[in-house]
C-alpha angles and dihedrals in degrees: 000000000000121000116223114220115247117245116248091204118120115267116257114272119265118249092259092050091048092050094047091048090049091049090051089056090050090056093058107095113214093336094300128124115318115261119190091198098069096124090058089047091049089063091057094049121099116252107213101169137026118188125195122216111287096027123113112287095029104074095095090054094043088058093047100039103023112180095004094069114105101170147324118234131195112214122190121212110202092182094062097023097236143113125237123202112210128189125209114209136183105239101174137020120192132171115270133176119215119227130189112271119231117234114254089232131038114235092241094051115117117238135181120241130184114219120187122240091242092056094084096151092054091045091054092049091050091050091052089054090057100256119165121231116222105197098189092054092034093225142112126239115214141145118284090235091057092048090053092048092050092050094241098108090116089065094050119114128184117256121245103243095191094081116056135171129199093213120077092216097053119082108267100190141039119258107281098186115080 
Protein backbone atom coordinates (compact mmCIF):
# COMPACT_ATOMS: atom_id res chain seq x y z
CA UNK A 1 0.00 0.00 0.00
CA UNK A 2 1.34 3.36 -1.05
CA UNK A 3 1.46 6.25 1.36
CA UNK A 4 0.39 9.57 -0.02
CA UNK A 5 2.50 12.48 1.16
CA UNK A 6 0.70 14.93 3.39
CA UNK A 7 0.23 18.40 2.04
CA UNK A 8 2.15 21.13 3.77
CA UNK A 9 -0.36 23.75 2.62
CA UNK A 10 -2.20 25.70 5.29
CA UNK A 11 -5.55 24.24 6.35
CA UNK A 12 -8.66 25.96 4.97
CA UNK A 13 -9.87 28.86 7.11
CA UNK A 14 -12.57 28.23 9.68
CA UNK A 15 -16.02 29.72 9.11
CA UNK A 16 -15.31 32.57 11.55
CA UNK A 17 -12.00 33.39 9.85
CA UNK A 18 -13.63 33.31 6.42
CA UNK A 19 -16.45 35.61 7.52
CA UNK A 20 -14.12 38.10 9.20
CA UNK A 21 -11.86 38.16 6.12
CA UNK A 22 -14.90 38.70 3.89
CA UNK A 23 -16.15 41.51 6.13
CA UNK A 24 -12.75 43.19 5.98
CA UNK A 25 -13.02 43.21 2.17
CA UNK A 26 -16.50 44.73 2.45
CA UNK A 27 -15.10 47.59 4.51
CA UNK A 28 -12.66 48.61 1.80
CA UNK A 29 -14.31 51.38 -0.22
CA UNK A 30 -13.38 51.30 -3.90
CA UNK A 31 -10.16 49.42 -3.22
CA UNK A 32 -8.72 52.13 -0.98
CA UNK A 33 -7.48 51.83 2.59
CA UNK A 34 -9.64 49.68 4.88
CA UNK A 35 -12.04 51.64 7.11
CA UNK A 36 -13.86 49.79 9.90
CA UNK A 37 -16.42 52.62 10.20
CA UNK A 38 -18.17 52.09 6.87
CA UNK A 39 -21.67 51.68 8.35
CA UNK A 40 -21.41 55.15 9.93
CA UNK A 41 -20.14 56.52 6.65
CA UNK A 42 -22.98 54.84 4.77
CA UNK A 43 -25.43 56.99 6.69
CA UNK A 44 -23.71 60.15 5.42
CA UNK A 45 -23.74 59.02 1.80
CA UNK A 46 -26.37 60.25 -0.61
CA UNK A 47 -28.99 57.70 -1.67
CA UNK A 48 -29.91 58.51 -5.24
CA UNK A 49 -31.90 55.43 -6.16
CA UNK A 50 -33.97 52.80 -4.36
CA UNK A 51 -35.19 49.82 -6.36
CA UNK A 52 -37.92 47.41 -5.26
CA UNK A 53 -37.74 43.67 -6.04
CA UNK A 54 -38.45 43.01 -9.71
CA UNK A 55 -37.25 46.39 -10.96
CA UNK A 56 -34.19 46.80 -13.13
CA UNK A 57 -30.99 46.28 -11.16
CA UNK A 58 -32.53 43.89 -8.63
CA UNK A 59 -32.94 40.64 -10.60
CA UNK A 60 -29.63 39.14 -9.46
CA UNK A 61 -30.65 39.70 -5.83
CA UNK A 62 -34.21 38.47 -6.39
CA UNK A 63 -32.72 35.16 -7.60
CA UNK A 64 -30.35 34.93 -4.63
CA UNK A 65 -32.59 36.22 -1.85
CA UNK A 66 -36.10 35.55 -3.21
CA UNK A 67 -38.82 36.67 -0.78
CA UNK A 68 -36.38 38.14 1.76
CA UNK A 69 -35.36 41.05 -0.50
CA UNK A 70 -36.87 44.40 0.53
CA UNK A 71 -34.93 46.79 -1.71
CA UNK A 72 -31.63 47.62 -3.40
CA UNK A 73 -30.15 51.07 -2.82
CA UNK A 74 -27.43 52.94 -4.65
CA UNK A 75 -25.40 55.11 -2.30
CA UNK A 76 -22.89 57.65 -3.60
CA UNK A 77 -19.75 58.49 -1.64
CA UNK A 78 -18.42 61.91 -2.73
CA UNK A 79 -15.42 61.61 -0.40
CA UNK A 80 -14.04 58.53 -2.18
CA UNK A 81 -15.76 59.10 -5.53
CA UNK A 82 -17.53 55.76 -5.72
CA UNK A 83 -20.95 54.13 -5.68
CA UNK A 84 -22.04 51.45 -3.22
CA UNK A 85 -24.90 49.08 -3.91
CA UNK A 86 -26.63 48.00 -0.69
CA UNK A 87 -29.28 45.33 -0.23
CA UNK A 88 -31.95 45.35 2.47
CA UNK A 89 -33.10 41.89 3.53
CA UNK A 90 -35.69 40.46 5.90
CA UNK A 91 -33.72 38.36 8.36
CA UNK A 92 -36.44 37.38 10.83
CA UNK A 93 -40.21 37.18 10.86
CA UNK A 94 -42.06 36.68 14.14
CA UNK A 95 -45.76 36.82 15.05
CA UNK A 96 -47.00 40.23 16.14
CA UNK A 97 -50.43 41.54 17.06
CA UNK A 98 -51.34 45.06 16.15
CA UNK A 99 -52.93 47.27 18.76
CA UNK A 100 -54.49 50.67 18.45
CA UNK A 101 -51.95 53.43 18.90
CA UNK A 102 -52.65 56.16 21.35
CA UNK A 103 -52.49 59.67 20.05
CA UNK A 104 -49.44 61.58 21.15
CA UNK A 105 -51.70 64.36 22.32
CA UNK A 106 -55.06 64.25 23.98
CA UNK A 107 -57.75 66.23 22.19
CA UNK A 108 -58.28 68.51 25.20
CA UNK A 109 -54.56 69.30 25.56
CA UNK A 110 -53.65 72.98 25.05
CA UNK A 111 -51.13 73.76 22.32
CA UNK A 112 -49.52 76.94 21.01
CA UNK A 113 -50.07 77.96 17.39
CA UNK A 114 -48.59 80.84 15.46
CA UNK A 115 -51.03 82.54 13.09
CA UNK A 116 -49.79 85.20 10.71
CA UNK A 117 -51.14 88.75 10.81
CA UNK A 118 -52.48 88.44 7.27
CA UNK A 119 -54.52 85.32 8.18
CA UNK A 120 -57.47 87.32 9.55
CA UNK A 121 -60.14 84.70 8.71
CA UNK A 122 -58.23 82.00 10.56
CA UNK A 123 -57.64 84.36 13.48
CA UNK A 124 -61.39 85.05 13.77
CA UNK A 125 -62.21 81.32 13.70
CA UNK A 126 -59.64 80.66 16.43
CA UNK A 127 -61.12 83.46 18.58
CA UNK A 128 -64.62 81.98 18.23
CA UNK A 129 -63.27 78.65 19.51
CA UNK A 130 -62.02 80.36 22.69
CA UNK A 131 -58.31 80.55 21.95
CA UNK A 132 -56.14 82.84 24.06
CA UNK A 133 -53.76 85.35 22.44
CA UNK A 134 -50.33 85.64 24.04
CA UNK A 135 -48.89 88.93 22.71
CA UNK A 136 -45.35 88.54 24.04
CA UNK A 137 -44.93 85.17 22.38
CA UNK A 138 -47.09 86.19 19.40
CA UNK A 139 -49.00 82.94 19.46
CA UNK A 140 -52.44 81.54 20.17
CA UNK A 141 -53.26 78.91 22.78
CA UNK A 142 -56.04 76.53 21.83
CA UNK A 143 -57.11 72.92 22.22
CA UNK A 144 -55.34 70.27 20.11
CA UNK A 145 -58.71 69.08 18.79
CA UNK A 146 -59.48 72.58 17.49
CA UNK A 147 -56.07 72.87 15.84
CA UNK A 148 -56.69 69.55 14.03
CA UNK A 149 -60.19 70.63 12.91
CA UNK A 150 -58.87 73.93 11.57
CA UNK A 151 -56.11 72.15 9.63
CA UNK A 152 -53.29 73.90 11.48
CA UNK A 153 -52.10 70.91 13.53
CA UNK A 154 -48.74 71.04 11.74
CA UNK A 155 -48.13 74.46 13.32
CA UNK A 156 -48.97 73.30 16.86
CA UNK A 157 -46.23 73.24 19.46
CA UNK A 158 -46.42 71.99 23.03
CA UNK A 159 -46.63 74.59 25.77
CA UNK A 160 -43.82 74.99 28.27
CA UNK A 161 -45.49 74.12 31.60
CA UNK A 162 -42.58 75.34 33.75
CA UNK A 163 -43.59 79.00 33.50
CA UNK A 164 -47.14 79.80 34.62
CA UNK A 165 -49.11 82.95 35.23
CA UNK A 166 -52.30 83.40 37.23
CA UNK A 167 -53.59 86.14 34.96
CA UNK A 168 -55.10 85.28 31.61
CA UNK A 169 -53.66 88.40 30.00
CA UNK A 170 -50.07 87.88 31.07
CA UNK A 171 -47.86 85.56 29.07
CA UNK A 172 -48.05 82.12 30.62
CA UNK A 173 -45.28 80.40 28.78
CA UNK A 174 -41.79 81.04 27.46
CA UNK A 175 -41.32 81.70 23.80
CA UNK A 176 -41.44 78.34 22.06
CA UNK A 177 -40.58 79.50 18.57
CA UNK A 178 -36.93 80.09 17.98
